[in-house]
C-alpha positions as CSV (number, residue, x, y, z in Angstrom):
1,M,29.3,4.9,6.4
2,K,29.6,4.0,10.2
3,A,27.7,0.7,11.3
4,S,25.0,2.7,13.0
5,E,24.5,4.7,10.0
6,L,23.9,1.9,8.0
7,R,21.8,0.0,10.3
8,A,19.7,3.0,10.6
9,R,19.1,3.2,6.7
10,V,18.5,-0.5,6.7
11,L,15.7,-0.1,9.4
12,E,14.3,3.1,7.7
13,E,14.1,1.0,4.3
14,H,12.4,-2.1,6.1
15,A,10.0,0.2,7.9
16,L,8.9,1.7,4.6
17,L,8.6,-1.7,2.9
18,R,6.5,-2.8,5.9
19,G,4.2,0.1,5.4
20,K,3.7,-0.7,1.9
21,A,3.3,-4.3,2.6
22,E,0.5,-3.5,5.2
23,V,-1.4,-1.5,2.9
24,L,-1.0,-4.0,0.3
25,E,-2.1,-6.9,2.5
26,A,-5.2,-5.1,3.6
27,L,-6.1,-4.4,-0.1
28,A,-5.5,-8.0,-0.9
29,L,-7.6,-9.3,2.0
30,R,-10.5,-7.1,0.7
31,V,-10.3,-8.6,-2.7
32,I,-10.3,-12.0,-1.2
33,R,-13.3,-11.4,0.9
34,G,-15.2,-10.3,-2.2
35,D,-14.4,-6.8,-3.3
36,E,-13.1,-7.8,-6.8
37,D,-13.7,-4.3,-8.1
38,L,-10.3,-3.2,-6.1
39,G,-8.5,-5.6,-8.6
40,S,-6.8,-2.6,-10.5
41,A,-5.7,-0.9,-7.3
42,L,-4.4,-4.1,-5.9
43,R,-2.2,-4.6,-9.2
44,L,-0.8,-1.1,-8.8
45,K,-0.1,-1.4,-5.2
46,G,1.7,-4.7,-5.9
47,E,3.6,-3.2,-8.9
48,E,4.5,-0.5,-6.4
49,I,5.8,-2.5,-3.4
50,E,7.9,-4.5,-5.8
51,G,9.5,-1.6,-7.4
52,R,10.5,-0.4,-4.0
53,L,11.8,-3.8,-2.9
54,A,13.9,-4.0,-6.2
55,H,15.2,-0.4,-5.4
56,H,16.0,-1.7,-1.8
57,I,17.7,-4.8,-2.8
58,L,20.1,-2.5,-5.5
59,W,21.0,-0.2,-2.4
60,E,21.7,-3.2,0.0
61,E,24.0,-4.6,-2.7
62,D,25.8,-1.5,-3.8
63,I,26.1,-0.1,-0.2
64,L,25.8,-2.6,2.6
65,L,27.1,-5.7,1.4
66,P,30.5,-4.1,0.5
67,E,30.6,-2.6,4.0
68,L,29.8,-5.8,5.5
69,R,32.7,-7.3,3.6
70,R,35.0,-4.7,4.5
71,S,34.1,-5.1,8.0
72,G,34.9,-8.7,8.0
73,H,31.3,-10.0,8.0
74,G,31.5,-11.7,4.4
75,D,29.6,-14.4,5.4
76,V,26.3,-12.2,6.5
77,A,26.8,-10.4,3.0
78,E,26.7,-13.6,1.2
79,K,23.7,-14.8,3.1
80,I,21.8,-11.5,2.1
81,R,22.9,-11.7,-1.6
82,S,21.5,-15.4,-1.5
83,E,18.3,-14.0,0.2
84,H,18.0,-11.4,-2.7
85,R,18.3,-14.0,-5.6
86,R,15.2,-15.7,-4.0
87,Q,13.6,-12.2,-3.7
88,R,14.1,-11.4,-7.2
89,E,12.6,-14.8,-8.3
90,R,9.5,-13.6,-6.2
91,I,9.3,-10.3,-7.6
92,S,9.5,-11.7,-11.2
93,D,6.6,-14.3,-10.5
94,S,4.7,-11.5,-8.7
95,L,5.1,-9.2,-11.7
96,V,3.8,-12.1,-14.0
97,A,0.9,-12.7,-11.9
98,L,0.1,-8.8,-11.7
99,Q,0.3,-8.3,-15.4
100,D,-1.7,-11.3,-16.4
101,A,-5.0,-9.8,-17.2
102,E,-6.8,-13.1,-17.5
103,R,-5.9,-13.9,-13.8
104,R,-8.8,-13.3,-11.6
105,P,-8.2,-10.5,-8.9
106,I,-8.7,-12.9,-6.1
107,A,-5.7,-15.2,-7.3
108,V,-3.6,-12.1,-7.6
109,A,-4.6,-11.1,-3.9
110,R,-3.9,-14.6,-2.7
111,H,-0.7,-14.5,-4.5
112,L,0.1,-11.0,-3.1
113,V,-0.9,-12.0,0.6
114,E,1.9,-14.9,0.2
115,F,4.3,-12.4,-1.2
116,V,3.8,-10.0,1.8
117,R,4.1,-12.8,4.4
118,L,7.4,-14.1,2.8
119,L,8.6,-10.5,2.5
120,E,8.0,-9.9,6.3
121,Q,9.7,-13.1,7.2
122,D,12.8,-12.1,5.0
123,I,13.0,-8.5,6.6
124,C,12.7,-10.2,10.2
125,D,15.4,-12.8,9.3
126,E,17.7,-10.2,8.0
127,E,17.4,-7.9,11.1
128,E,17.4,-10.5,13.8
129,S,20.1,-12.9,12.5
130,M,22.3,-11.3,10.0
131,L,22.3,-7.5,10.8
132,A,22.2,-7.9,14.7
133,R,25.4,-10.2,14.5
134,S,27.4,-7.8,12.1
135,L,26.2,-4.4,12.9
136,G,24.8,-4.8,16.4
137,P,21.4,-4.2,17.7
138,T,22.0,-0.4,18.0
139,G,25.2,-0.2,15.7
140,T,27.7,-1.0,18.2
141,S,30.3,-2.2,15.7
142,D,31.1,1.3,14.8
143,S,34.6,2.0,14.5
């Protein structure tokens, strides 16, 4: 797969995650402002984005990271793999929070707002520092 194709796929995945994150954050903020009746919907949306993120991480590790290593960017691949370990821990923590029926919706909402903000930062870091260096801003590393 060409660098431009890889970059396009990563950016598509990131756009999908961002869209889901925006919906989740808006819902969480409504819960924080007092609409606790949305607690069930919030939990479902939280599980949905976490499942999508887990799928994205697997794709990157199966497709993107080997390509980065083959093209001489093993350092970038390792940084991404390290970030994935942190993201998996966050996913695990979030799933525990979502599945805890005793936890008040507002506490879950606050947790998910933080999760969304960390996810956005991770996506930005990956695009700006890691992928731009290895795949170029427009896939200019194509061979």
